[in-house]
N, CA, C and O of each residue as an XYZ file, in Angstrom:
540
protein
N      77.691    -48.405    -34.127
C      77.782    -49.614    -34.928
C      76.525    -50.459    -34.792
O      76.049    -51.030    -35.774
N      75.980    -50.541    -33.570
C      74.784    -51.344    -33.336
C      73.608    -50.807    -34.129
O      72.831    -51.592    -34.673
N      73.452    -49.481    -34.210
C      72.331    -48.908    -34.956
C      72.477    -49.195    -36.451
O      71.476    -49.419    -37.131
N      73.699    -49.191    -36.969
C      73.914    -49.518    -38.383
C      73.566    -50.975    -38.664
O      72.958    -51.288    -39.688
N      73.950    -51.854    -37.761
C      73.631    -53.268    -37.927
C      72.120    -53.470    -37.946
O      71.607    -54.233    -38.765
N      71.402    -52.789    -37.047
C      69.946    -52.891    -36.990
C      69.290    -52.388    -38.255
O      68.323    -52.986    -38.728
N      69.794    -51.302    -38.813
C      69.243    -50.739    -40.046
C      69.466    -51.694    -41.214
O      68.553    -51.937    -42.003
N      70.667    -52.231    -41.324
C      70.969    -53.175    -42.403
C      70.087    -54.412    -42.274
O      69.554    -54.896    -43.273
N      69.926    -54.928    -41.064
C      69.090    -56.090    -40.838
C      67.637    -55.805    -41.211
O      66.981    -56.651    -41.818
N      67.131    -54.639    -40.863
C      65.749    -54.267    -41.204
C      65.562    -54.184    -42.713
O      64.536    -54.622    -43.234
N      66.530    -53.632    -43.410
C      66.443    -53.520    -44.871
C      66.464    -54.905    -45.515
O      65.683    -55.179    -46.426
N      67.348    -55.771    -45.048
C      67.461    -57.107    -45.625
C      66.224    -57.952    -45.393
O      65.819    -58.701    -46.282
N      65.616    -57.851    -44.222
C      64.458    -58.688    -43.924
C      63.152    -58.105    -44.442
O      62.171    -58.842    -44.550
N      63.092    -56.826    -44.766
C      61.840    -56.218    -45.211
C      61.395    -56.741    -46.573
O      60.197    -56.741    -46.858
N      62.308    -57.180    -47.413
C      61.938    -57.646    -48.747
C      61.838    -59.150    -48.867
O      61.752    -59.670    -49.979
N      61.847    -59.871    -47.745
C      61.879    -61.330    -47.793
C      60.526    -61.971    -48.071
O      60.471    -63.075    -48.612
N      59.445    -61.309    -47.717
C      58.131    -61.918    -47.917
C      57.717    -61.784    -49.378
O      57.714    -60.689    -49.941
N      57.374    -62.896    -49.968
C      56.998    -62.921    -51.377
C      55.624    -62.276    -51.580
O      54.778    -62.286    -50.686
N      55.430    -61.730    -52.749
C      54.158    -61.133    -53.117
C      53.153    -62.260    -53.368
O      53.493    -63.280    -53.969
N      51.927    -62.071    -52.908
C      50.892    -63.076    -53.154
C      50.585    -63.134    -54.650
O      50.626    -62.109    -55.330
N      50.279    -64.317    -55.163
C      49.923    -64.424    -56.585
C      48.558    -63.780    -56.835
O      47.796    -63.527    -55.902
N      48.268    -63.523    -58.097
C      46.952    -62.998    -58.437
C      45.907    -64.064    -58.187
O      46.158    -65.257    -58.362
N      44.726    -63.616    -57.775
C      43.618    -64.533    -57.524
C      43.022    -64.950    -58.865
O      42.540    -64.109    -59.623
N      43.055    -66.236    -59.153
C      42.485    -66.798    -60.369
C      40.961    -66.791    -60.228
O      40.447    -67.432    -59.311
N      40.213    -66.095    -61.097
C      38.757    -66.014    -60.963
C      38.044    -67.361    -61.121
O      36.878    -67.476    -60.742
N      38.703    -68.367    -61.664
C      38.099    -69.695    -61.786
C      38.287    -70.526    -60.525
O      37.814    -71.660    -60.445
N      38.981    -69.959    -59.535
C      39.293    -70.671    -58.301
C      38.707    -69.925    -57.106
O      38.375    -68.743    -57.201
N      38.585    -70.625    -55.984
C      38.231    -70.007    -54.710
C      39.530    -69.649    -53.991
O      40.566    -70.267    -54.235
N      39.478    -68.667    -53.119
C      40.649    -68.195    -52.391
C      40.315    -68.142    -50.910
O      39.254    -67.643    -50.535
N      41.202    -68.648    -50.062
C      41.024    -68.575    -48.613
C      42.213    -67.816    -48.039
O      43.350    -68.285    -48.104
N      41.944    -66.638    -47.476
C      42.979    -65.851    -46.809
C      43.257    -66.465    -45.444
O      42.334    -66.762    -44.686
N      44.516    -66.648    -45.145
C      44.937    -67.214    -43.866
C      45.890    -66.214    -43.236
O      47.063    -66.142    -43.602
N      45.380    -65.445    -42.289
C      46.202    -64.430    -41.637
C      45.776    -64.323    -40.182
O      44.584    -64.261    -39.882
N      46.734    -64.301    -39.294
C      46.434    -64.159    -37.878
C      46.170    -62.708    -37.523
O      46.632    -61.789    -38.199
N      45.425    -62.525    -36.459
C      45.203    -61.188    -35.910
C      46.222    -60.971    -34.798
O      47.041    -61.847    -34.523
N      46.172    -59.830    -34.173
C      47.061    -59.545    -33.052
C      46.896    -60.624    -31.989
O      45.778    -60.922    -31.571
N      47.997    -61.202    -31.557
C      47.972    -62.231    -30.533
C      47.794    -63.649    -31.049
O      47.802    -64.598    -30.265
N      47.633    -63.804    -32.366
C      47.428    -65.117    -32.974
C      48.378    -65.294    -34.145
O      48.689    -64.333    -34.849
N      48.838    -66.510    -34.355
C      49.515    -66.843    -35.608
C      48.654    -67.903    -36.277
O      48.140    -68.801    -35.611
N      48.497    -67.802    -37.569
C      47.654    -68.728    -38.305
C      48.350    -69.033    -39.610
O      48.806    -68.120    -40.298
N      48.439    -70.314    -39.966
C      49.115    -70.672    -41.205
C      48.425    -71.851    -41.884
O      47.946    -72.776    -41.229
N      48.389    -71.792    -43.218
C      47.862    -72.890    -44.030
C      48.877    -74.026    -43.983
O      50.076    -73.786    -44.119
N      48.411    -75.264    -43.791
C      49.311    -76.412    -43.714
C      49.095    -77.404    -44.841
O      50.033    -77.744    -45.562
N      47.845    -77.878    -45.001
C      47.559    -78.912    -45.998
C      46.226    -78.629    -46.680
O      45.273    -78.153    -46.063
N      46.190    -78.938    -47.973
C      44.973    -78.878    -48.773
C      44.728    -80.286    -49.292
O      45.535    -80.826    -50.049
N      43.616    -80.875    -48.885
C      43.273    -82.251    -49.274
C      44.414    -83.223    -48.973
O      44.690    -84.134    -49.754
N      45.071    -83.017    -47.836
C      46.132    -83.908    -47.391
C      47.511    -83.623    -47.950
O      48.480    -84.278    -47.565
N      47.620    -82.645    -48.861
C      48.907    -82.316    -49.483
C      49.436    -81.017    -48.880
O      48.715    -80.022    -48.807
N      50.686    -81.031    -48.454
C      51.302    -79.861    -47.839
C      51.274    -78.665    -48.793
O      51.577    -78.802    -49.978
N      50.909    -77.500    -48.270
C      50.842    -76.283    -49.084
C      52.228    -75.685    -49.273
O      53.127    -75.903    -48.461
N      52.389    -74.935    -50.345
C      53.682    -74.306    -50.618
C      53.777    -72.904    -50.014
O      54.873    -72.356    -49.897
N      52.642    -72.323    -49.631
C      52.627    -70.978    -49.052
C      51.619    -70.975    -47.900
O      50.448    -71.294    -48.102
N      52.062    -70.622    -46.715
C      51.226    -70.691    -45.515
C      50.234    -69.539    -45.393
O      49.470    -69.494    -44.429
N      50.227    -68.602    -46.348
C      49.383    -67.416    -46.232
C      48.011    -67.544    -46.874
O      47.149    -66.695    -46.646
N      47.788    -68.581    -47.670
C      46.518    -68.691    -48.382
C      46.320    -70.110    -48.918
O      47.246    -70.919    -48.973
N      45.077    -70.371    -49.310
C      44.736    -71.546    -50.113
C      44.096    -71.010    -51.390
O      43.242    -70.126    -51.312
N      44.474    -71.506    -52.541
C      43.767    -71.236    -53.788
C      43.337    -72.598    -54.310
O      44.174    -73.471    -54.542
N      42.026    -72.781    -54.498
C      41.514    -74.117    -54.762
C      40.358    -74.101    -55.749
O      39.680    -73.089    -55.925
N      40.149    -75.243    -56.387
C      39.062    -75.388    -57.347
C      37.728    -75.369    -56.597
O      37.692    -75.682    -55.407
N      36.643    -75.011    -57.264
C      35.324    -75.024    -56.620
C      34.967    -76.434    -56.155
O      35.445    -77.424    -56.709
N      34.120    -76.507    -55.129
C      33.658    -77.799    -54.636
C      34.176    -78.125    -53.255
O      34.541    -77.229    -52.493
N      34.210    -79.411    -52.929
C      34.597    -79.889    -51.599
C      36.118    -79.962    -51.451
O      36.829    -80.447    -52.332
N      36.591    -79.461    -50.302
C      38.010    -79.549    -49.967
C      38.189    -79.677    -48.467
O      37.352    -79.234    -47.680
N      39.298    -80.291    -48.088
C      39.702    -80.386    -46.697
C      40.898    -79.468    -46.495
O      41.907    -79.580    -47.190
N      40.771    -78.561    -45.535
C      41.838    -77.627    -45.209
C      42.371    -77.950    -43.827
O      41.609    -78.249    -42.908
N      43.681    -77.887    -43.688
C      44.308    -78.029    -42.382
C      45.153    -76.787    -42.141
O      45.938    -76.375    -42.995
N      44.978    -76.196    -40.959
C      45.706    -74.990    -40.588
C      46.374    -75.189    -39.244
O      46.021    -76.096    -38.490
N      47.342    -74.335    -38.950
C      47.988    -74.330    -37.643
C      47.696    -72.984    -36.994
O      47.932    -71.930    -37.584
N      47.182    -73.038    -35.776
C      46.865    -71.847    -35.001
C      47.792    -71.794    -33.803
O      47.985    -72.801    -33.121
N      48.358    -70.651    -33.544
C      49.155    -70.435    -32.349
C      48.600    -69.234    -31.602
O      48.232    -68.231    -32.213
N      48.540    -69.337    -30.282
C      48.078    -68.210    -29.474
C      48.695    -68.292    -28.093
O      49.149    -69.349    -27.656
N      48.701    -67.164    -27.420
C      49.266    -67.106    -26.084
C      48.163    -67.343    -25.063
O      47.183    -66.602    -25.006
N      48.336    -68.381    -24.264
C      47.381    -68.686    -23.201
C      47.913    -68.054    -21.934
O      48.932    -68.480    -21.390
N      47.210    -67.032    -21.467
C      47.670    -66.272    -20.305
C      47.038    -66.798    -19.026
O      46.004    -67.467    -19.048
N      47.682    -66.481    -17.916
C      47.085    -66.742    -16.623
C      47.371    -68.093    -16.010
O      46.771    -68.431    -14.989
N      48.257    -68.876    -16.584
C      48.575    -70.158    -15.955
C      49.525    -69.910    -14.783
O      50.075    -68.817    -14.648
N      49.714    -70.909    -13.951
C      50.579    -70.783    -12.775
C      52.014    -70.435    -13.170
O      52.721    -69.764    -12.417
N      52.439    -70.884    -14.334
C      53.811    -70.616    -14.776
C      53.895    -69.386    -15.672
O      54.904    -69.171    -16.344
N      52.839    -68.582    -15.683
C      52.827    -67.389    -16.532
C      52.158    -67.693    -17.860
O      51.374    -68.635    -17.966
N      52.467    -66.897    -18.870
C      51.870    -67.094    -20.187
C      52.560    -68.227    -20.929
O      53.764    -68.439    -20.780
N      51.791    -68.950    -21.726
C      52.346    -70.037    -22.539
C      51.825    -69.897    -23.960
O      50.662    -69.565    -24.186
N      52.707    -70.157    -24.902
C      52.302    -70.162    -26.308
C      51.748    -71.548    -26.609
O      52.406    -72.550    -26.328
N      50.548    -71.617    -27.176
C      49.874    -72.888    -27.434
C      49.648    -73.040    -28.929
O      49.308    -72.066    -29.601
N      49.832    -74.249    -29.466
C      49.650    -74.521    -30.899
C      48.529    -75.535    -31.092
O      48.385    -76.484    -30.321
N      47.740    -75.310    -32.142
C      46.591    -76.177    -32.412
C      46.517    -76.510    -33.899
O      46.926    -75.720    -34.750
N      45.991    -77.689    -34.189
C      45.697    -78.090    -35.566
C      44.199    -77.921    -35.784
O      43.382    -78.424    -35.013
N      43.858    -77.205    -36.848
C      42.465    -76.890    -37.161
C      42.130    -77.528    -38.505
O      42.916    -77.443    -39.448
N      40.958    -78.168    -38.592
C      40.554    -78.815    -39.841
C      39.176    -78.328    -40.280
O      38.265    -78.178    -39.465
N      39.042    -78.087    -41.569
C      37.763    -77.747    -42.186
C      37.507    -78.743    -43.312
O      38.430    -79.117    -44.036
N      36.268    -79.169    -43.459
C      35.832    -79.975    -44.603
C      34.607    -79.253    -45.135
O      33.544    -79.301    -44.517
N      34.743    -78.581    -46.281
C      33.679    -77.723    -46.790
C      33.420    -78.028    -48.257
O      34.349    -78.075    -49.063
N      32.157    -78.235    -48.600
C      31.779    -78.597    -49.972
C      31.353    -77.398    -50.805
O      31.141    -77.543    -52.009
N      31.222    -76.231    -50.213
C      30.648    -75.091    -50.914
C      31.608    -74.073    -51.478
O      31.193    -72.952    -51.770
N      32.871    -74.411    -51.644
C      33.799    -73.432    -52.212
C      33.366    -73.085    -53.631
O      33.144    -73.973    -54.454
N      33.248    -71.791    -53.913
C      32.745    -71.326    -55.206
C      33.817    -70.547    -55.954
O      34.608    -69.827    -55.345
N      33.840    -70.692    -57.264
C      34.804    -69.985    -58.119
C      34.658    -68.481    -57.937
O      33.548    -67.956    -57.861
N      35.789    -67.802    -57.869
C      35.802    -66.352    -57.773
C      35.505    -65.803    -56.394
O      35.551    -64.587    -56.205
N      35.205    -66.644    -55.432
C      34.857    -66.187    -54.085
C      36.086    -66.184    -53.182
O      36.984    -67.017    -53.308
N      36.094    -65.220    -52.271
C      37.155    -65.123    -51.268
C      36.585    -65.524    -49.918
O      35.470    -65.144    -49.562
N      37.353    -66.284    -49.185
C      36.977    -66.730    -47.855
C      38.097    -66.324    -46.900
O      39.208    -66.015    -47.330
N      37.799    -66.327    -45.611
C      38.819    -66.049    -44.611
C      38.584    -66.940    -43.403
O      37.502    -67.499    -43.221
N      39.606    -67.059    -42.594
C      39.542    -67.875    -41.385
C      39.612    -66.933    -40.193
O      40.436    -66.020    -40.159
N      38.743    -67.160    -39.221
C      38.672    -66.319    -38.027
C      38.769    -67.223    -36.808
O      38.048    -68.216    -36.716
N      39.649    -66.892    -35.875
C      39.865    -67.728    -34.691
C      39.707    -66.918    -33.416
O      40.068    -65.742    -33.357
N      39.156    -67.573    -32.389
C      39.054    -66.999    -31.056
C      39.534    -68.068    -30.085
O      39.079    -69.211    -30.141
N      40.446    -67.704    -29.203
C      40.977    -68.663    -28.236
C      41.107    -67.980    -26.879
O      41.677    -66.895    -26.763
N      40.568    -68.636    -25.860
C      40.665    -68.151    -24.494
C      40.991    -69.343    -23.613
O      40.211    -70.292    -23.534
N      42.124    -69.300    -22.960
C      42.521    -70.436    -22.125
C      42.652    -71.693    -22.964
O      43.472    -71.751    -23.881
N      41.838    -72.711    -22.651
C      41.864    -73.959    -23.405
C      40.739    -74.037    -24.437
O      40.630    -75.034    -25.151
N      39.907    -73.007    -24.526
C      38.776    -72.998    -25.454
C      39.182    -72.331    -26.760
O      39.612    -71.178    -26.774
N      39.037    -73.078    -27.870
C      39.410    -72.573    -29.198
C      38.227    -72.755    -30.134
O      37.660    -73.844    -30.215
N      37.850    -71.695    -30.842
C      36.796    -71.780    -31.861
C      37.319    -71.106    -33.124
O      37.898    -70.021    -33.073
N      37.104    -71.769    -34.258
C      37.616    -71.262    -35.535
C      36.516    -71.389    -36.586
O      35.865    -72.428    -36.695
N      36.315    -70.316    -37.361
C      35.276    -70.297    -38.383
C      35.849    -69.981    -39.753
O      36.856    -69.285    -39.881
N      35.193    -70.503    -40.764
C      35.432    -70.122    -42.149
C      34.356    -69.099    -42.482
O      33.170    -69.344    -42.262
N      34.769    -67.955    -43.011
C      33.827    -66.895    -43.360
C      33.859    -66.646    -44.859
O      34.898    -66.794    -45.502
N      32.706    -66.264    -45.410
C      32.662    -65.908    -46.829
C      33.091    -64.457    -47.002
O      33.433    -63.793    -46.023
N      33.078    -63.959    -48.236
C      33.605    -62.618    -48.489
C      32.753    -61.513    -47.876
O      33.224    -60.384    -47.748
N      31.512    -61.806    -47.495
C      30.688    -60.799    -46.822
C      30.868    -60.858    -45.300
O      30.252    -60.078    -44.574
N      31.707    -61.780    -44.817
C      31.977    -61.896    -43.392
C      31.056    -62.850    -42.655
O      31.175    -63.010    -41.440
N      30.143    -63.484    -43.370
C      29.225    -64.443    -42.752
C      29.944    -65.760    -42.462
O      30.747    -66.230    -43.268
N      29.652    -66.341    -41.321
C      30.207    -67.648    -40.976
C      29.539    -68.709    -41.844
O      28.314    -68.829    -41.853
N      30.337    -69.467    -42.563
C      29.787    -70.553    -43.369
C      30.053    -71.916    -42.741
O      29.387    -72.897    -43.073
N      31.034    -71.979    -41.826
C      31.377    -73.260    -41.221
C      32.234    -73.045    -39.991
O      33.118    -72.188    -39.983
N      31.971    -73.834    -38.936
C      32.872    -73.875    -37.791
C      33.780    -75.078    -37.978
O      33.345    -76.109    -38.491
N      35.026    -74.957    -37.572
C      35.968    -76.057    -37.771
C      35.436    -77.321    -37.134
O      34.804    -77.282    -36.078
N      35.700    -78.456    -37.794
C      35.202    -79.727    -37.272
C      36.105    -80.271    -36.179
O      35.696    -81.123    -35.390
N      37.314    -79.782    -36.139
C      38.254    -80.335    -35.187
C      39.309    -79.304    -34.845
O      39.861    -78.650    -35.730
N      39.585    -79.162    -33.567
C      40.706    -78.341    -33.108
C      41.441    -79.184    -32.076
O      40.904    -79.497    -31.014
N      42.671    -79.545    -32.404
C      43.497    -80.328    -31.483
C      44.726    -79.510    -31.139
O      45.411    -78.999    -32.024
N      44.996    -79.390    -29.869
C      46.107    -78.557    -29.419
C      47.132    -79.403    -28.667
O      46.799    -80.395    -28.019
N      48.376    -78.979    -28.775
C      49.452    -79.663    -28.073
C      50.797    -79.298    -28.657
O      50.879    -78.612    -29.676
N      51.843    -79.755    -28.013
C      53.197    -79.404    -28.434
C      53.557    -80.003    -29.788
O      54.467    -79.501    -30.448
N      52.870    -81.061    -30.227
C      53.192    -81.709    -31.504
C      52.681    -80.913    -32.702
O      53.041    -81.236    -33.834
N      51.862    -79.893    -32.498
C      51.323    -79.119    -33.617
C      52.099    -77.840    -33.747
O      51.813    -77.032    -34.630
Protein backbone atom coordinates (compact mmCIF):
# COMPACT_ATOMS: atom_id res chain seq x y z
CA UNK A 1 0.00 0.00 0.00
CA UNK A 2 2.84 2.40 0.85
CA UNK A 3 4.45 1.94 -2.59
CA UNK A 4 1.11 2.68 -4.30
CA UNK A 5 0.67 5.83 -2.25
CA UNK A 6 4.19 6.96 -3.21
CA UNK A 7 3.54 6.34 -6.91
CA UNK A 8 0.25 8.24 -6.85
CA UNK A 9 1.90 11.13 -5.00
CA UNK A 10 4.77 11.24 -7.53
CA UNK A 11 2.33 11.32 -10.44
CA UNK A 12 0.22 14.08 -8.88
CA UNK A 13 3.16 16.32 -8.02
CA UNK A 14 5.10 15.82 -11.28
CA UNK A 15 2.67 17.96 -13.29
CA UNK A 16 2.35 20.82 -10.80
CA UNK A 17 5.09 23.09 -12.14
CA UNK A 18 3.77 25.42 -14.80
CA UNK A 19 5.46 25.72 -18.17
CA UNK A 20 7.53 28.88 -18.59
CA UNK A 21 6.02 31.42 -21.00
CA UNK A 22 7.66 32.12 -24.33
CA UNK A 23 10.42 34.70 -24.24
CA UNK A 24 9.15 37.93 -25.81
CA UNK A 25 11.93 39.16 -28.17
CA UNK A 26 11.08 42.79 -27.30
CA UNK A 27 11.88 42.08 -23.64
CA UNK A 28 14.91 41.01 -21.62
CA UNK A 29 14.77 37.72 -19.71
CA UNK A 30 16.52 36.81 -16.44
CA UNK A 31 16.67 33.10 -15.56
CA UNK A 32 16.47 32.52 -11.83
CA UNK A 33 17.42 28.97 -10.93
CA UNK A 34 19.43 27.58 -8.05
CA UNK A 35 22.24 25.10 -8.46
CA UNK A 36 22.80 22.06 -6.28
CA UNK A 37 22.85 23.19 -2.66
CA UNK A 38 21.19 26.55 -3.38
CA UNK A 39 17.63 27.77 -3.74
CA UNK A 40 17.11 30.98 -5.68
CA UNK A 41 13.84 32.75 -6.39
CA UNK A 42 12.68 35.98 -8.02
CA UNK A 43 10.86 38.18 -5.48
CA UNK A 44 10.33 41.74 -6.76
CA UNK A 45 10.80 43.68 -9.98
CA UNK A 46 11.03 47.45 -9.43
CA UNK A 47 9.44 46.99 -6.01
CA UNK A 48 6.46 44.95 -7.27
CA UNK A 49 6.11 41.32 -6.20
CA UNK A 50 6.64 38.87 -9.08
CA UNK A 51 4.02 36.32 -10.07
CA UNK A 52 6.56 33.57 -10.89
CA UNK A 53 9.73 32.99 -8.86
CA UNK A 54 11.58 31.29 -11.75
CA UNK A 55 12.30 34.29 -13.97
CA UNK A 56 12.02 38.00 -14.66
CA UNK A 57 10.78 39.22 -18.05
CA UNK A 58 11.29 42.96 -18.33
CA UNK A 59 11.45 45.89 -20.72
CA UNK A 60 14.89 47.11 -21.86
CA UNK A 61 16.64 49.66 -19.66
CA UNK A 62 17.11 50.13 -15.92
CA UNK A 63 15.44 47.81 -13.42
CA UNK A 64 15.75 46.81 -9.79
CA UNK A 65 15.59 43.09 -9.10
CA UNK A 66 15.15 41.49 -5.71
CA UNK A 67 15.81 37.78 -5.22
CA UNK A 68 15.85 35.35 -2.32
CA UNK A 69 18.84 33.04 -1.93
CA UNK A 70 18.88 30.05 0.37
CA UNK A 71 21.91 27.87 1.09
CA UNK A 72 23.16 25.44 3.67
CA UNK A 73 25.89 26.84 5.90
CA UNK A 74 27.90 23.86 7.09
CA UNK A 75 30.33 23.50 9.93
CA UNK A 76 28.70 25.49 12.71
CA UNK A 77 28.77 24.20 16.29
CA UNK A 78 25.14 23.12 15.98
CA UNK A 79 25.71 21.36 12.66
CA UNK A 80 24.46 22.58 9.29
CA UNK A 81 22.03 25.49 9.09
CA UNK A 82 19.90 26.67 6.21
CA UNK A 83 20.50 30.40 5.66
CA UNK A 84 18.32 32.85 3.67
CA UNK A 85 19.46 36.08 2.05
CA UNK A 86 17.91 38.99 0.17
CA UNK A 87 19.84 39.92 -2.97
CA UNK A 88 19.35 43.18 -4.89
CA UNK A 89 20.48 44.23 -8.36
CA UNK A 90 20.09 47.67 -9.95
CA UNK A 91 21.09 47.39 -13.61
CA UNK A 92 20.57 49.90 -16.43
CA UNK A 93 21.78 47.74 -19.31
CA UNK A 94 18.98 45.24 -19.83
CA UNK A 95 18.62 44.80 -23.60
CA UNK A 96 15.68 43.53 -25.67
CA UNK A 97 15.98 39.92 -26.74
CA UNK A 98 18.86 39.19 -24.35
CA UNK A 99 18.91 36.44 -21.74
CA UNK A 100 20.59 36.92 -18.40
CA UNK A 101 21.14 34.58 -15.46
CA UNK A 102 21.95 34.88 -11.78
CA UNK A 103 24.92 33.03 -10.29
CA UNK A 104 25.53 32.73 -6.54
CA UNK A 105 28.41 31.48 -4.40
CA UNK A 106 28.08 31.20 -0.63
CA UNK A 107 30.57 29.86 1.90
CA UNK A 108 29.90 30.26 5.59
CA UNK A 109 28.83 33.88 6.03
CA UNK A 110 30.33 35.08 2.72
CA UNK A 111 27.81 35.48 -0.13
CA UNK A 112 28.56 36.77 -3.64
CA UNK A 113 25.95 36.98 -6.40
CA UNK A 114 26.42 38.05 -10.03
CA UNK A 115 24.20 38.89 -12.97
CA UNK A 116 25.57 37.26 -16.12
CA UNK A 117 24.76 37.94 -19.76
CA UNK A 118 23.89 35.20 -22.25
CA UNK A 119 27.57 34.56 -23.03
CA UNK A 120 28.23 33.92 -19.31
CA UNK A 121 30.14 37.16 -18.71
CA UNK A 122 29.59 38.90 -15.38
CA UNK A 123 27.85 42.21 -16.01
CA UNK A 124 27.15 43.14 -12.39
CA UNK A 125 27.77 42.01 -8.82
CA UNK A 126 24.81 42.40 -6.49
CA UNK A 127 24.80 45.70 -4.64
CA UNK A 128 23.43 44.22 -1.49
CA UNK A 129 23.17 40.82 0.16
CA UNK A 130 21.40 40.75 3.52
CA UNK A 131 20.95 37.47 5.32
CA UNK A 132 18.82 36.47 8.26
CA UNK A 133 15.73 34.62 9.39
CA UNK A 134 13.43 37.42 8.12
CA UNK A 135 14.33 36.70 4.47
